[in-house]
C-alpha positions in Angstrom: 75.3 147.4 82.2 73.4 144.3 83.0 70.3 146.3 83.8 70.2 147.9 80.4 71.2 144.8 78.5 68.7 142.4 79.8 66.1 143.7 82.2 64.9 146.8 80.4 63.9 144.8 77.3 62.3 142.2 79.5 60.1 144.8 81.1 59.2 146.2 77.7 58.2 142.7 76.6 55.7 142.5 79.5 54.6 146.2 79.1 55.7 147.0 82.7 55.5 150.6 83.8 58.5 152.7 84.5 57.5 152.8 88.2 57.8 149.0 88.3 61.1 149.2 86.5 62.8 151.7 88.7 61.3 150.5 92.0 62.2 146.8 91.5 65.2 146.8 89.2 67.6 147.5 92.1 66.2 144.5 93.9 66.5 142.3 90.8 70.1 143.5 90.3 71.0 142.7 93.9 69.5 139.2 93.5 71.5 138.6 90.3 74.7 139.9 91.8 74.3 137.4 94.7 73.4 134.4 92.5 76.7 132.7 92.8 76.6 133.0 96.6 73.1 131.7 96.8 74.0 128.8 94.6 76.9 127.8 96.9 74.6 128.1 99.9 72.0 126.0 98.3 74.3 123.3 97.0 76.1 123.3 100.4 73.1 122.1 102.3 74.0 118.6 103.4 71.5 115.8 102.8 69.9 114.2 105.8 71.3 110.6 105.7 69.0 109.5 108.6 65.7 110.0 106.8 62.9 108.2 108.5 62.0 104.8 106.9 58.4 105.9 106.6 59.5 109.0 104.6 61.6 106.9 102.3 58.7 104.5 101.7 56.2 107.2 101.1 58.6 109.2 98.9 59.1 106.0 96.9 55.3 105.7 96.5 55.1 109.4 95.5 57.6 108.8 92.6 55.2 106.1 91.2 52.3 108.7 91.1 52.8 110.7 87.9 49.6 110.4 86.0 46.4 112.5 86.3 44.5 109.2 86.9 46.6 108.7 90.0 45.8 112.0 91.6 43.4 110.6 94.2 46.1 108.1 95.2 48.6 110.9 95.5 46.3 112.9 97.8 45.9 109.9 100.1 49.8 109.6 100.3 50.0 113.3 101.1 47.3 112.9 103.8 49.4 110.1 105.4 52.4 112.5 105.5 50.3 115.1 107.3 48.8 112.6 109.7 52.3 111.4 110.6 53.6 115.0 111.0 56.1 114.5 108.2 54.7 117.1 105.8 57.5 119.6 106.5 60.2 117.1 105.8 62.4 118.3 103.0 62.2 115.1 100.9 58.4 114.9 101.5 57.8 118.5 100.4 59.8 118.0 97.2 58.0 114.7 96.4 54.5 116.1 97.1 55.1 119.2 95.0 56.4 117.1 92.1 53.6 114.6 92.4 50.9 117.3 92.1 52.7 118.9 89.1 53.0 115.6 87.2 49.4 114.8 87.9 48.3 118.1 86.4 46.8 119.6 89.6 48.3 123.1 89.6 45.9 124.3 92.3 47.2 121.6 94.8 50.8 122.3 93.7 50.3 126.0 94.3 49.0 125.4 97.8 52.1 123.2 98.6 54.5 125.7 96.9 53.4 128.7 98.9 54.2 126.8 102.2 57.7 126.0 101.0 61.0 127.9 101.2 61.2 130.2 98.2 64.9 130.2 97.8 65.2 126.7 96.5 65.2 126.7 92.7 63.9 123.1 92.7 60.5 124.3 93.9 60.3 127.1 91.3 61.4 124.6 88.6 58.5 122.3 89.5 56.0 125.2 89.2 57.4 126.5 85.9 57.3 122.9 84.6 53.7 122.5 85.7 52.6 125.7 83.9 54.4 124.5 80.8 52.6 121.1 80.9 49.2 122.9 81.0 50.2 125.3 78.2 50.2 128.3 80.5 53.5 129.6 79.2 52.9 133.2 80.2 52.5 132.2 83.9 55.6 130.1 83.6 57.6 133.1 82.5 56.1 135.3 85.2 57.2 132.8 87.9 60.7 132.8 86.3 61.0 136.6 86.8 59.4 136.3 90.3 62.3 134.0 91.3 64.7 137.0 91.3 62.6 138.8 94.0 62.6 135.8 96.3 66.3 135.2 96.1 66.1 131.9 94.2 68.9 130.9 91.7 67.8 129.8 88.3 69.8 126.7 87.3 70.1 124.7 84.1 66.7 123.0 84.7 65.0 126.4 85.2 66.3 127.7 81.9 65.4 124.5 80.1 61.8 125.0 81.2 61.8 128.8 80.6 63.1 128.4 77.1 60.3 125.9 76.4 57.8 128.6 77.5 59.3 131.0 75.1 59.0 128.4 72.4 55.4 127.8 73.3 54.7 131.5 72.9 56.9 131.9 69.8 58.7 134.6 71.7 62.0 134.5 69.9 62.9 138.1 71.0 62.4 137.2 74.7 64.3 134.0 74.1 67.3 135.9 72.9 67.3 138.1 76.0 67.2 135.0 78.2 69.9 133.5 76.1 72.1 136.5 77.0 71.4 135.8 80.7 72.3 132.1 80.2 75.6 133.1 78.6 76.4 135.5 81.5 75.8 132.7 84.0 78.0 130.2 82.0 75.1 127.8 81.4 75.1 128.0 77.6 77.1 124.8 77.2 74.8 122.7 79.4 73.2 119.8 77.5 69.6 120.6 78.6 69.9 124.3 78.1 71.6 123.9 74.8 68.9 121.6 73.4 66.2 123.9 74.5 67.9 126.9 72.9 68.3 125.0 69.6 64.7 123.9 69.7 63.5 127.5 70.3 65.5 128.9 67.4 64.8 126.0 65.0 61.0 126.0 65.6 60.8 129.7 64.9 62.7 129.7 61.7 66.1 130.9 63.1 68.0 127.9 62.0 71.3 129.7 61.7 71.2 130.8 65.3 70.2 127.2 66.3 73.3 125.9 64.4 75.5 128.5 66.1 74.4 127.2 69.6 74.9 123.6 68.4 78.4 124.2 67.2 79.4 125.7 70.6 78.4 122.6 72.5 81.5 120.8 73.7 79.7 117.4 74.0 76.7 116.3 71.9 74.6 113.4 72.8 71.9 111.7 70.6 69.2 114.0 71.9 71.1 117.1 70.9 71.8 115.8 67.4 68.1 114.8 67.1 67.0 118.4 68.0 69.3 119.8 65.4 68.1 117.4 62.7 64.5 118.0 63.6 65.2 121.8 63.2 66.4 121.3 59.6 63.4 119.1 58.9 61.0 121.8 60.3 62.7 124.4 58.1 62.3 122.3 55.0 66.1 121.8 54.4 66.2 118.1 53.6 69.8 118.2 52.3 71.2 119.6 55.6 69.0 117.3 57.7 70.5 114.3 55.9 74.0 115.8 56.2 73.5 116.3 59.9 72.5 112.7 60.3 75.7 111.6 58.5 77.8 113.8 60.7 76.1 112.3 63.7 77.2 108.8 62.5 80.7 109.9 61.8 81.0 111.4 65.3 80.4 107.9 66.7 76.9 108.6 68.1 74.4 105.8 67.2 71.0 107.1 66.1 67.9 106.1 68.1 64.4 105.8 66.8 63.8 109.5 67.0 66.7 110.1 64.6 65.3 107.7 62.1 61.8 109.2 62.3 63.2 112.7 61.6 65.3 111.7 58.6 62.9 109.2 57.2 60.1 111.8 57.3 62.3 114.0 55.1 62.8 111.2 52.6 59.1 110.6 52.5 58.2 114.2 51.9 61.0 114.7 49.2 60.5 111.3 47.6 64.2 110.3 48.4 63.7 106.6 47.9 67.4 105.6 47.6 68.3 107.5 50.8 65.3 105.9 52.5 66.4 102.4 51.5 69.9 103.0 53.0 68.3 104.3 56.2 66.1 101.2 56.3 69.1 99.0 56.0 70.8 100.9 58.9 67.7 100.6 61.0 67.7 96.8 60.4 71.4 96.7 61.4 70.7 98.6 64.7 67.6 96.5 65.4 65.2 99.4 65.1 63.2 98.5 62.0 60.3 97.0 63.9 60.1 99.9 66.4 56.5 101.0 65.9 57.3 104.7 65.1 60.2 103.8 62.8 58.1 101.2 61.0 55.2 103.6 60.6 57.6 106.2 59.0 58.9 103.6 56.7 55.4 102.7 55.7 54.8 106.4 54.9 58.0 106.6 52.9 57.3 103.6 50.7 53.6 104.6 50.2 54.6 108.1 49.0 57.1 106.6 46.6 54.5 104.1 45.2 56.5 101.1 46.5 53.5 99.2 47.6 55.2 95.8 47.5 57.7 97.0 50.0 54.9 98.5 52.1 53.1 95.1 52.2 56.3 93.2 53.1 57.1 95.6 55.9 53.5 95.4 57.1 53.6 91.6 57.2 56.7 91.6 59.3 55.2 93.8 62.0 54.2 91.7 65.0 51.2 93.8 66.0 50.4 96.8 63.8 49.0 99.7 65.7 46.4 102.3 64.6 49.1 104.5 63.2 50.3 101.7 61.0 46.9 100.9 59.6 46.3 104.5 58.9 49.6 104.8 57.0 48.7 101.7 55.0 45.2 102.9 54.1 46.6 106.4 53.2 49.2 104.8 51.0 46.7 102.8 49.0 44.4 105.8 48.6 47.3 108.0 47.4 48.2 105.3 44.8 44.6 105.3 43.5 44.0 101.7 44.7 40.5 102.3 46.0 39.4 98.7 46.2 42.6 97.6 48.1 42.1 100.5 50.6 38.5 99.4 51.1 39.6 95.8 51.8 42.3 97.0 54.2 39.8 99.1 56.0 37.7 96.0 56.7 40.8 93.9 57.7 41.6 96.6 60.2 38.3 96.3 61.9 38.5 92.5 61.9 41.9 92.8 63.6 40.1 94.6 66.5 41.6 98.0 65.7 38.9 100.7 65.8 39.2 103.4 63.2 39.6 107.0 64.4 39.1 110.3 62.7 42.5 110.2 61.0 41.7 106.8 59.5 38.5 108.1 57.9 40.2 111.3 56.8 42.8 109.2 55.0 40.1 106.8 53.6 37.5 109.3 52.4 39.6 110.7 49.5 39.2 107.3 47.7 35.6 108.4 47.0 35.4 111.3 44.6 33.0 112.1 41.8 29.3 112.0 41.6 29.2 108.2 41.1 30.6 107.8 44.7 27.9 109.8 46.5 26.3 106.7 47.9 29.6 105.4 49.4 30.3 108.8 50.9 26.9 108.8 52.7 27.5 105.2 53.9 30.9 106.2 55.5 29.2 109.3 57.0 26.5 107.0 58.5 29.3 104.7 59.9 30.9 107.7 61.6 27.6 108.7 63.2 26.7 105.2 64.3 30.1 104.5 65.9 30.3 108.0 67.5 33.7 108.7 66.0 34.9 112.1 67.0 34.2 114.5 64.2 37.2 116.8 64.4 37.9 119.7 62.0 39.9 117.5 59.6 37.3 114.8 59.3 34.5 117.4 58.8 36.5 119.2 56.2 37.2 115.8 54.4 33.4 115.1 54.3 32.6 118.6 53.2 35.2 118.3 50.4 33.8 115.0 49.2 30.2 116.1 49.2 31.2 119.1 47.1 33.1 116.9 44.7 30.0 114.7 44.5 28.0 117.8 43.6 25.9 117.4 46.8 26.2 121.0 48.0 23.3 120.7 50.4 24.9 117.9 52.5 28.2 119.8 52.6 26.4 122.9 53.9 24.5 120.8 56.4 27.8 119.6 58.0 29.0 123.2 58.1 25.9 124.6 59.8 26.0 121.7 62.4 29.5 122.9 63.4 29.3 124.8 66.6 32.7 126.6 66.3 34.1 128.3 63.2 37.3 126.7 62.1 39.7 127.9 59.5 40.2 124.3 58.1 36.4 123.8 57.6 36.0 127.3 56.2 38.8 126.7 53.7 37.0 123.4 52.6 33.8 125.3 52.1 35.4 128.0 50.0 37.2 125.5 47.8 33.9 123.5 47.4 31.9 126.6 46.4 34.5 127.5 43.8 34.6 123.9 42.5 30.8 124.0 42.0 30.8 127.4 40.3 29.4 129.2 43.3 32.1 131.9 43.4 29.9 134.5 45.1 29.2 132.1 48.0 32.9 131.4 48.3 33.6 135.2 48.7 30.7 135.4 51.3 32.3 132.5 53.3 35.6 134.3 53.2 34.0 137.5 54.5 32.3 135.4 57.2 35.5 133.9 58.5 37.0 137.4 58.6 34.0 138.5 60.7 34.6 135.6 63.1 38.2 137.0 63.7 39.7 133.9 62.0 43.0 134.6 60.3 43.1 133.2 56.7 46.1 130.8 56.2 47.9 130.1 52.9 45.4 127.4 51.9 42.5 129.7 52.5 44.0 132.3 50.3 44.9 129.9 47.6 41.2 128.6 47.7 39.5 132.0 47.5 41.7 133.5 44.7 40.1 131.4 42.0 36.7 132.9 43.0 38.0 136.3 42.1 39.2 135.1 38.7 35.8 133.4 38.0 34.0 136.7 38.8 36.7 138.8 37.0 37.0 140.6 40.3 40.5 142.1 39.7 40.2 144.7 42.4 39.3 142.2 45.1 42.1 140.0 43.8 44.6 142.8 44.3 43.3 143.4 47.9 43.9 139.7 48.6 47.4 140.0 47.1 48.1 142.8 49.5 46.9 140.6 52.4 49.2 137.9 51.1 52.2 140.2 51.2 51.4 141.6 54.6 51.1 138.2 56.1 54.3 136.9 54.4 52.4 134.2 52.5 53.8 135.1 49.1 56.8 132.8 49.6 54.3 129.8 49.5 54.5 128.5 46.0 50.9 127.4 45.8 49.7 130.8 46.9 51.8 132.6 44.3 50.5 130.1 41.7 46.9 131.0 42.6 47.8 134.7 42.4 49.4 134.4 38.9 46.5 132.3 37.7 44.0 134.9 39.0 45.8 137.8 37.3 46.0 135.8 34.0 42.3 135.0 34.0 41.5 138.6 34.8 43.4 139.7 31.7 46.5 141.0 33.4 49.2 138.7 32.1 51.8 141.4 32.9 51.0 141.2 36.6 50.8 137.4 36.4 54.3 137.2 35.0 55.6 139.6 37.6 54.3 137.3 40.4 55.9 134.4 38.6 59.3 136.1 38.4 59.2 137.0 42.1 58.8 133.3 43.2 62.2 132.4 44.6 61.8 128.7 44.3 59.4 127.7 41.6 57.8 124.2 41.7 56.0 122.4 38.9 52.6 124.0 39.9 54.0 127.5 39.4 55.5 126.6 36.0 52.3 124.9 35.0 50.2 127.9 35.9 52.4 130.2 33.9 52.6 128.0 30.9 48.8 127.6 30.8 48.3 131.3 31.4 50.4 132.1 28.3 48.4 129.6 26.3 45.0 130.8 27.5 45.9 134.5 26.8 46.9 133.9 23.2 50.7 133.7 23.6 51.5 130.1 22.7 55.1 131.0 21.7 55.9 132.1 25.3 54.1 129.0 26.6 56.4 126.7 24.6 59.5 128.9 25.5 58.7 128.5 29.2 58.1 124.8 28.7 61.6 124.4 27.4 63.0 126.7 30.2 61.3 124.6 32.8 63.1 121.5 31.5 66.4 123.3 31.4 66.0 124.2 35.1 65.6 120.6 36.0 61.9 120.8 37.0 60.1 117.5 36.4 57.3 117.6 33.8 53.9 116.2 34.9 50.7 115.5 33.0 49.5 119.1 33.5 52.7 120.5 32.1 52.6 118.3 29.0 48.9 119.0 28.5 49.5 122.8 28.6 52.4 122.6 26.2 50.4 120.5 23.8 47.6 123.1 23.9 50.1 125.7 23.0 51.3 123.6 20.1 47.7 123.2 18.9 47.2 127.0 19.2 50.2 127.9 17.0 49.8 125.4 15.3 53.3 123.8 15.7 53.1 120.2 14.6 56.8 119.6 14.9 56.9 120.9 18.5 53.9 118.7 19.3 55.7 115.7 17.9 58.7 116.5 20.1 56.5 116.5 23.2 54.9 113.2 22.0 58.4 111.7 21.8 59.2 112.9 25.3 55.9 111.2 26.5 56.9 108.0 24.9 60.2 108.0 26.7 58.8 108.9 30.2 56.2 107.7 32.6 53.6 109.9 30.9 53.2 107.6 27.9 50.2 106.1 29.5 48.8 109.1 31.3 45.1 109.6 30.3 45.0 113.4 30.4 48.3 113.9 28.6 47.2 111.4 25.8 43.9 113.2 25.5 45.7 116.5 25.0 47.9 114.8 22.4 44.7 113.7 20.5 43.5 117.3 20.6 46.9 118.7 19.4 47.1 116.4 16.4 43.5 117.2 15.5 44.0 121.0 15.6 47.2 120.7 13.6 45.2 118.9 10.9 46.6 115.4 11.4 43.5 113.4 12.2 45.2 110.1 11.3 47.7 110.5 14.1 45.0 111.6 16.5 43.1 108.4 15.8 46.4 106.4 16.2 47.0 107.8 19.6 43.4 107.1 20.6 43.6 103.5 19.4 46.9 102.9 21.2 45.6 103.9 24.6 45.4 100.9 26.9 42.9 102.7 29.2 40.4 105.2 28.1 38.1 107.6 30.0 35.5 110.2 29.2 38.1 112.8 28.5 39.8 110.7 25.8 36.5 109.8 24.2 35.4 113.4 24.2 38.7 114.4 22.5 38.4 112.0 19.6 34.7 112.8 19.1 35.6 116.5 19.0 38.4 115.8 16.5 36.1 114.2 14.0 33.4 116.8 14.6 35.7 119.8 13.9 36.9 118.1 10.7 33.3 117.9 9.5 33.1 114.1 9.8 29.8 113.9 11.6 29.0 110.3 10.8 32.3 109.2 12.4 31.8 111.4 15.4 28.3 109.9 16.0 29.7 106.4 15.5 32.3 107.1 18.2 29.5 108.5 20.4 27.7 105.1 20.2 31.0 103.2 20.8 31.7 105.3 23.9 28.4 104.2 25.5 28.9 100.6 24.4 32.3 100.7 26.2 30.5 101.6 29.4 31.2 105.3 29.6 28.3 107.7 30.3 28.4 110.9 28.1 28.9 114.1 30.1 28.2 117.7 29.3 31.5 118.0 27.3 30.4 115.0 25.1 27.2 116.7 24.1 28.9 120.0 23.5 31.2 118.3 21.0 28.2 116.5 19.3 26.1 119.7 19.0 29.2 121.6 17.6 29.9 118.7 15.1 26.3 118.9 13.9 26.7 122.7 13.4 29.8 122.2 11.3 28.0 119.6 9.2 24.9 121.7 8.8 22.7 119.1 10.5 20.4 121.4 12.5 17.6 119.0 13.4 20.1 116.3 14.5 22.0 118.8 16.6 18.9 120.1 18.3 17.7 116.5 18.9 20.9 115.8 20.8 20.5 119.0 22.8 17.1 117.9 24.0 18.0 114.3 24.8 21.0 115.6 26.9 18.6 116.8 29.6 15.6 114.5 28.9 17.4 111.2 28.6 20.7 111.8 30.4 19.7 114.3 33.1 22.4 116.7 32.2 21.5 120.3 32.8 22.4 122.6 29.9 25.2 125.1 30.6 26.0 128.4 29.0 28.3 126.8 26.5 25.5 124.4 25.3 23.2 127.4 24.7 26.0 129.1 22.7 26.5 125.9 20.6 22.8 125.8 19.8 22.8 129.4 18.7 25.8 128.7 16.5 24.0 125.6 15.2 21.1 127.8 14.0 23.3 130.6 12.9 25.5 128.5 10.6 22.4 127.3 8.8 21.1 130.9 8.4 18.2 130.4 10.8 18.8 133.7 12.6 15.2 134.2 13.8 15.2 130.7 15.3 18.5 131.5 17.0 17.1 134.8 18.4 13.9 133.0 19.6 16.1 130.4 21.3 18.1 133.1 23.1 14.9 134.7 24.4 13.7 131.4 25.8 16.9 130.7 27.7 16.5 130.3 31.5 19.9 132.0 32.0 20.9 135.5 31.1 22.9 135.3 27.8 26.6 136.0 28.1 29.0 137.4 25.6 29.5 134.0 24.0 25.8 133.7 23.1 25.5 137.2 21.6 28.9 136.8 19.9 27.7 133.6 18.1 24.6 135.5 16.9 26.7 138.5 15.7 29.0 136.2 13.7 26.0 134.6 12.0 24.6 138.0 11.3 27.8 139.0 9.5 27.6 136.0 7.2 23.9 136.5 6.3 24.0 140.3 6.5 21.2 140.7 9.1 21.8 144.2 10.3 18.9 144.5 12.6 19.8 141.5 14.7 23.5 142.5 14.5 22.6 145.9 16.0 20.8 144.2 18.9 23.5 141.6 19.5 26.3 144.3 19.4 24.4 146.5 22.0 24.5 143.6 24.4 28.2 142.8 23.6 29.3 146.4 24.1 27.8 146.2 27.6 29.0 142.7 28.6 32.5 143.0 27.2 33.2 146.6 26.4 37.0 146.2 25.9 36.8 143.4 23.3 37.9 145.0 20.1 36.7 142.0 18.0 33.1 142.8 18.5 33.5 146.4 17.4 35.4 145.4 14.3 32.8 142.7 13.4 29.9 145.2 13.7 31.9 147.8 11.8 32.4 145.3 8.9 28.7 144.4 8.9 27.8 148.1 8.5 30.5 148.5 5.8 29.3 145.5 3.8 25.7 146.7 3.8 26.8 150.2 2.9 25.9 151.8 6.3 28.8 154.1 6.6 27.2 156.2 9.3 27.1 153.0 11.3 30.8 152.4 10.7 31.6 156.0 11.9 29.4 155.4 15.0 31.2 152.2 16.0 34.6 153.7 15.4 33.7 156.8 17.5 32.5 154.4 20.3 35.9 152.6 20.2 37.7 155.9 20.4 35.6 157.1 23.4 36.1 153.8 25.3 39.8 153.7 24.3 39.4 150.3 22.8 42.4 149.4 20.6 42.1 146.8 17.8 44.4 143.9 18.4 46.3 143.1 15.2 45.3 139.8 13.6 48.1 137.3 13.1 48.5 133.9 11.7 51.2 131.1 11.8 52.5 128.7 9.3 55.0 125.8 9.9 57.7 125.2 7.3 60.6 122.9 7.7 59.9 122.4 11.4 59.8 126.2 12.1 56.8 128.4 12.8 56.5 131.7 11.0 54.1 134.4 12.3 52.5 137.1 10.1 50.6 140.2 10.9 48.5 142.2 8.4 50.8 144.4 6.2 53.8 143.0 8.2 57.2 143.6 6.7 59.3 142.3 9.7 59.8 138.8 8.2 63.3 138.4 6.7 61.7 137.0 3.5 58.9 139.6 3.3 60.1 141.0 -0.1 59.9 137.6 -1.7 56.6 136.8 0.0 54.9 139.9 -1.3 56.4 139.5 -4.8 55.0 136.0 -5.0 51.6 137.2 -3.6 51.4 139.8 -6.4 52.1 137.1 -9.0 49.4 134.9 -7.5 46.9 137.7 -7.6 47.7 138.4 -11.3 47.1 134.7 -12.1 43.8 134.8 -10.2 42.6 137.8 -12.2 43.6 136.2 -15.5 41.6 133.1 -14.4 38.5 135.3 -13.9 38.5 135.6 -10.1 36.4 138.5 -8.8 37.2 139.8 -5.3 34.5 139.5 -2.7 35.2 142.2 0.0 32.3 141.1 2.2 34.1 137.8 3.0 37.0 139.7 4.6 37.4 142.6 7.1 37.7 145.7 4.9 38.8 147.9 7.8 41.3 150.0 5.8 38.7 150.7 3.1 36.1 151.6 5.7 38.6 153.9 7.4 39.4 155.7 4.1 35.7 156.2 3.3 34.8 157.6 6.7 37.8 159.8 7.0 37.4 161.3 3.5 33.6 161.7 3.7 33.1 159.5 0.7 29.5 158.1 0.4 28.8 154.7 -0.8 27.4 154.6 -4.3 23.7 153.8 -4.5 
């Protein structure tokens, strides 16, 4: 029974042959059946009370040798024992073996071990412990199984070490088998064995099994409680971790510094400030508040919760802050956006004689971001090189990330190529940086490169590479990555799922995007934000607003991204009343002074036609940035108020803000709306000549639209031919729209050919070209376009419009009769048309899309009159 229950699975774990199993199992079984007897024999050996004084002194000296730096001293003591003929003394042998293990010299320990009696579990325990210390967990397990053949009895110390080996190898299955052996030997309730079992299960996600072992323990000391609390912390269950800490207090066990570190770290991660304050008070009561590790965790808690005054008070009370404390302080200031204070603290740290390490600089570097900080980033990089600070993977990835954010791609690539060993952290930083700089193909090449180096992508890598698929519209590759995510159980990570749904939405598959969203078990704000923005970007603002409300109903906290996405949806409807509700929420929350949310509010009021309120929001902003200036300039530009837009452009520069590519895009567009072609083209030229901003595809499209609106179609086409980039659908679409207004069929044919190749499934281009042909009487052209749509299975999306009446939005589709008041609406429309005809109005079909008329003519074979 015992053989089949424990030893057969063990052999399978080590892939032992059947010959090994059947030749040696009887021996193992006999050893296990004699375990109790062997234990009695071993424990019955009486200690020699008349040990030699020399042995006692030397043994005492051996106990003081427990560091690799003391190895030479330990060897000299061992030599003294050999010279005095005391090497074979029982106390000496145990002491020498333990000394070599603690000093990390497994080779010396092995030589001593093989000269000792093999039936004493103490000797085996030392060797198993030594292998664990060196990370050789598989050797530790092999020695454990070898014990059975040499007649040694595993005791509680053996199993404590063996379970650590299983934990090191993440071998939960083998750990369960050994757990069964422990139960059969009656060692399950031992304190050392129990804590090791709990640690094994908890660190491998089997928290319920860990709790089951914990509940069976008759006595629980502080260590056991700490292991269980730490298990809940590792499994992300903050509530149960705090509950376990409370139960520990109720049971009469006083927490030590490890207990506080575990629970305070949970409070820091979850932002549980009130609970953290209570724990701080308890730590003060128990005299542990200035224990270095507890104080450092408190610094982390208050920093994450933006309580910088409490951080400073705690820091001033610490008698001698260590490196970890300084790192926590600097990280806290950086996370709070206090760049100057972090810089001052960095210098204070050096003046205090504390030398920064790679963690310090990894925490400090994020304070520099943006192209304006490139010089400071290079200075820090030089400091690292001059002071020979160890460039570990995290520091390299921080530098790479910053160089990419500063648009210095060459320096980022130089750091990567100087790295001797491929690392998943560094590769993930490269992929993210490439995507940030619009180098999506390079990002995918880097991903293939890390796969070729046999590196396994983690959740961060996958979340970084998925945006590259959306930028390239590579839906097939995105689906392959989705399959990889599912196979590697990464779909439960909310940020990975958020990247997936964003990828599907940007590739035009909103149905798959929503399916991913629904399958997220616990949705955080990032997932909700991605879904809301996806609805907005894919022309479904009603669903975006609906999910915005649902997010609030489920108790998820809104952030600036949520509010900005909701306001964009309100602008797209337009739904001014809903936008005002969001504005009211902002005024009552911490978002009332958020720059990005206020900029989105300006855009919403502008697109809803309320320029007065857009200006009021702008004027009420205590702090403005480039985004807010761009929003108000665009607002005046789209309303045709070019003079006011250009005046704001000058004010922006006088306020110390440098115009960016978005600023010039809004100015060029404003000139196009006002018909000021020369002025718009002048700003286009000075963008690159005076401000050093390289034109992007959207700038070229704006210039084409500038010429097109003024009827300068030949100039627009000449500009397209002179472009250094290959025109995209936006460029040709702007030209086609101008051709419709000014009835230029030849250029329209040319533009439509490019559009049908670049974006073959966009029905709008087909309809537009069909209407141009119809207006100019080219019915064969209409038939040709419609046949092409039929061949490519392109379906025309019905046009719709919204109107807001009495705080409610009403949507209408052409020839729609679904509205409850449709009869009254059409009746009133007929009355208006009659009044128009009586007033002398003559219909102009070339100003609308006469799709139904075109369809009738083509289907009935009616030729247009000459």
